C-alpha positions as CSV (number, residue, x, y, z in Angstrom):
1,X,33.7,-9.5,-50.4
2,X,36.5,-7.0,-50.4
3,X,37.8,-5.1,-47.5
4,X,36.4,-1.8,-48.5
5,X,32.8,-3.3,-49.4
6,X,33.1,-4.9,-45.7
7,X,34.1,-1.6,-44.1
8,X,31.4,0.4,-45.8
9,X,28.7,-2.2,-44.7
10,X,30.1,-2.1,-41.2
11,X,29.8,1.8,-41.1
12,X,26.3,1.7,-42.4
13,X,25.4,-0.9,-39.8
14,X,27.1,1.0,-36.9
15,X,25.5,4.5,-38.0
16,X,23.8,6.3,-35.1
17,X,20.1,6.0,-34.8
18,X,18.0,9.1,-33.5
19,X,15.5,8.0,-30.9
20,X,11.8,8.9,-31.7
21,X,10.9,12.4,-30.4
22,X,8.3,11.1,-27.7
23,X,10.5,8.3,-26.4
24,X,11.3,10.3,-23.2
25,X,7.5,11.1,-22.6
26,X,6.5,7.6,-23.3
27,X,9.2,6.2,-20.8
28,X,7.9,8.7,-18.1
29,X,4.2,7.7,-18.6
30,X,5.3,4.2,-18.4
31,X,7.3,4.7,-15.2
32,X,4.6,6.8,-13.5
33,X,2.1,3.9,-14.4
34,X,4.3,1.3,-13.0
35,X,4.9,3.1,-9.7
36,X,1.2,3.9,-9.1
37,X,0.2,0.2,-10.0
38,X,2.9,-0.9,-7.4
39,X,1.6,1.5,-4.8
40,X,-1.9,0.3,-5.3
41,X,-0.9,-3.4,-4.9
42,X,0.9,-2.5,-1.8
43,X,-2.0,-0.5,-0.6
44,X,-4.3,-3.6,-1.0
45,X,-2.4,-5.8,1.1
46,X,-3.4,-6.5,4.8
47,X,-0.8,-6.9,7.5
48,X,-2.6,-10.0,8.7
49,X,-2.1,-11.9,5.5
50,X,1.6,-11.4,5.8
51,X,1.9,-14.0,8.4
52,X,2.1,-16.8,5.9
53,X,5.3,-16.6,3.7
54,X,3.5,-17.9,0.6
55,X,1.8,-14.5,0.6
56,X,4.9,-12.6,0.4
57,X,5.7,-12.9,-3.3
58,X,3.2,-10.2,-4.6
59,X,4.1,-7.4,-2.0
60,X,8.0,-8.2,-2.5
61,X,7.5,-7.8,-6.3
62,X,5.3,-4.7,-5.9
63,X,8.0,-3.2,-3.6
64,X,10.8,-4.0,-6.2
65,X,9.1,-2.8,-9.1
66,X,7.7,0.3,-7.6
67,X,11.2,1.3,-6.1
68,X,12.9,0.6,-9.4
69,X,10.3,2.5,-11.6
70,X,10.4,5.5,-8.9
71,X,14.1,5.6,-9.0
72,X,14.2,5.4,-12.9
73,X,11.6,8.2,-13.0
74,X,13.7,10.4,-10.6
75,X,16.8,9.9,-12.7
76,X,15.1,10.4,-16.1
77,X,13.5,13.9,-14.7
78,X,16.6,15.1,-13.3
79,X,18.6,14.0,-16.3
80,X,16.2,16.0,-18.4
81,X,17.1,19.1,-16.4
82,X,20.8,18.7,-16.6
83,X,21.6,21.1,-19.4
84,X,19.8,24.0,-17.7
85,X,21.6,23.1,-14.3
86,X,25.0,23.0,-16.0
87,X,24.3,26.4,-17.8
88,X,23.3,28.0,-14.3
89,X,26.3,26.4,-12.5
90,X,29.4,28.2,-11.8
91,X,31.7,25.2,-11.7
92,X,31.6,21.4,-11.0
93,X,30.9,21.6,-7.3
94,X,28.1,24.1,-7.8
95,X,26.7,21.6,-10.6
96,X,27.0,18.6,-8.2
97,X,25.2,20.3,-5.4
98,X,22.4,21.5,-7.7
99,X,22.1,17.9,-9.0
100,X,21.9,16.5,-5.5
101,X,19.4,19.2,-4.5
102,X,17.3,18.3,-7.6
103,X,17.4,14.7,-6.9
104,X,16.1,15.2,-3.4
105,X,13.3,17.5,-4.5
106,X,12.2,15.1,-7.3
107,X,12.2,12.3,-4.8
108,X,10.1,14.2,-2.3
109,X,7.5,15.0,-5.1
110,X,7.4,11.3,-6.0
111,X,7.1,9.7,-2.6
112,X,3.6,9.8,-0.9
113,X,2.9,12.1,1.9
114,X,2.4,10.7,5.2
115,X,0.0,13.3,6.9
């Protein structure tokens, strides 16, 4: 194998690959589903059963999965709107403020209301 052959094979192997068109939508649906399943799991547990530490695994796992999926969902949605925010911003500080505001708004939309 010559050096040029190796180089061409390496370039072919490292060529960028475009993700599928619907990847973001599929990922968002999966994250929404995981968040809802974790919330349902937590709602089904009764406080009285939590006295025994052997019963803690499922609620802890549901909390971790729900929090992780929820955070990823917020980041995914905010990241999807980054270009529009960047175009509307007058500078880096304004962009940072808009991003933080968008993160807070999206997190509020995702969290359940306690009325």
